[in-house]
ROGU-198197 format. One record per residue (C-alpha): x, y, z. Coordinates in steps of 0.25 Angstrom, whole numbers, plus 5000, padded with zeros to 4 digits. Last residue first. Layout:
<rs>
XYZ ...
</rs>
This chain:
<rs>
483358075284 483158215277 481858305278 482158425269 483258525270 482958665266 484158755263 485058655256 483958575250 483658435254 483258305247 482758195256 483858105260 483158035272 481958035263 480558015269 479357925264 479957785262 479557655255 480057535261 481557495262 482157395252 482457255258 483957235260 485157175251 484357125240 485057025232 484957025217 484956895209 486256865201 486156885186 487157005187 488156905192 489356935201 490156815204 491456895206 491157045207 491857135197 492557265200 492157395192 491557445205 490257515202 489857615213 488457625217 488257755225 486957785233 486757935237 486458035247 487758115247 487358195234 486058235241 486858275254 487658365245 486458435238 485858455252 487058525257 488058505268 488158355265 489358385256 489558295244 489958155241 489758105255 490257965260 489957965274 488457995274 487957855274 489057765268 488157635265 488857525256 488257415247 489157315239 488557265226 489157165216 488657035223 487257095223 487157075208 486457185201 485157125196 484257245197 483757205211 485257205214 485357345210 484057385218 484657315230 485957395229 485257525228 484457495240 485657445248 486357585245 485157645250 485157565263 486657585265 486457745264 485257745273 485857645284 487157725285 486357855285 485557825297 484457735301 483957705287 483057585292 481757625287 481357685301 482557775300 482057845287 480657855293 481257925305 482058025297 483358055305 484457995296 485658085297 486058185286 487458155281 487058125266 486857975262 487657875255 487457725250 488457645242 488257535232 489557475228 489457395215 490357285209 490457265194 490057135188 488957185179 489757315175 490357255163 489057245155 487757265163 487357235177 487757375182 487057445171 485757365173 485857395188 485857545185 484557535177 483957465189 484557575198 483857685190 482557615191 482657595206 483057735208 481857785200 480957695209 481557755222 482457665230 482157645244 483257675254 482457775262 482057915266 481457945253 481557845242 482957825236 483657855223 483258005222 483858055235 484857945236 485557985223 486157855216 487557865213 488257775202 489757765204 490857725194 491857805202 492157905191 490857885184 490057935196 488557915191 487457995197 486057935199 484657975203 484358115197 485258095185 484657955181 484857945166 486258015167 486657915178 486357795169 487057855158 488257875167 488157735171 488157675157 489357765153 490157705165 489757565161 490257585147 491557655152 491957545161 491957595176 493057665184 492757795177 493557915175 494157875162 494657745168 494257735183 494557815196 494357745209 494157815222 492657805224 492757655220 493857625229 493057685241 491857605238 492657475236 493357505249 492057525256 491557395250 492757315255 492657375269 491157335269 491557195265 492557185276 491657235286 490657125282 491657025283 492157075297 490657075302 490456935297 491756885304 491256955317 489956895316 490556755314 491356775327 490156815334 489356695329 490556595333 490656655347 489156635348 489256495344 490356465354 489556535365 488356455362 488756335370 488856415382 487556485380 486856355378 487456295391 487056425399 485656405393 485656265397 486156285411 485056405413 483956305409 484456195418 484556295430 483156345427 482656195428 483456175441 482956305446 481456255443 481756125450 482256185462 481056285462 480156165462 480956085472 480856215481 479356225479 479156075483 479956095495 479256215499 477956145497 478456025505 478856115516 477556185517 476756055517 477656005528 477456125536 475956115534 476055975539 476756005551 475756115555 474556025552 475255915561 475556015572 474056065571 473555925572 474355885584 473956015591 472455985588 472555845593 473155885606 472055985608 471055885606 471755785615 471755885626 470355925624 469955775624 470755755637 470155885643 468755835640 469055695646 469655755658 468355845660 467455725658 468355645669 468255765678 466755765677 466555625679 467355635692 466455745697 465255665694 465855555702 
</rs>
């Protein structure tokens, strides 16, 4: 009897152990399946998020492509407009160059293309400012000498030059000269621009410097009531010399701003019209691109 009781107890213990083991296995399988499900749900959610992001990016790209496609016509129109503007500017430049060449080749009555009274006034003006101005009666041209007309290393006019140009403007606005066209042409010598301070002020090379100095003279004339519609501005750098650049004196002659007075009238021109400045004036300066030199001892230049 005791032995049977022991066997029953053992069987019960084994049953409990078996049941316990069976319960553990089922729980582990459940946990594993749940973990797999959770991981799959997480991956699904991530995929859906990425898909949504891709759809958004695709929509943005589509809008950008649509905008580019719709802008093609506008860009073609802008390009065509720029071509037209460039052609118009080139035509204006060609016309100014032709007027300049014609002015240098013309021969007037009694050696001057200008009326006698105006010619006499300009001769007197040059005589009053011999260190600053020369008057070429044969071509109706007033030449401003760059070395004394401008500040050192720049297109800034000296106070004396401003005073002279003011007097010159009075002559241009008086009598029969008030409607004449004017060409303002800047010139340099053949020395390249190297001075860092000159370059920093925007005068990158002789083309810039010659044009900027011509503009400065033009602006001064307009400030003194010379109508902007009468004025054309050109820059020739070193390519229209009047003397040899082999000497300092020749270089000095080549550094100049010419104002050619063309005895042709401009329609709609009025002395009373307000002046229009072409560019802002440059700041004060410390070094001269055109510093005077001697043949034996060249000084700092450009």
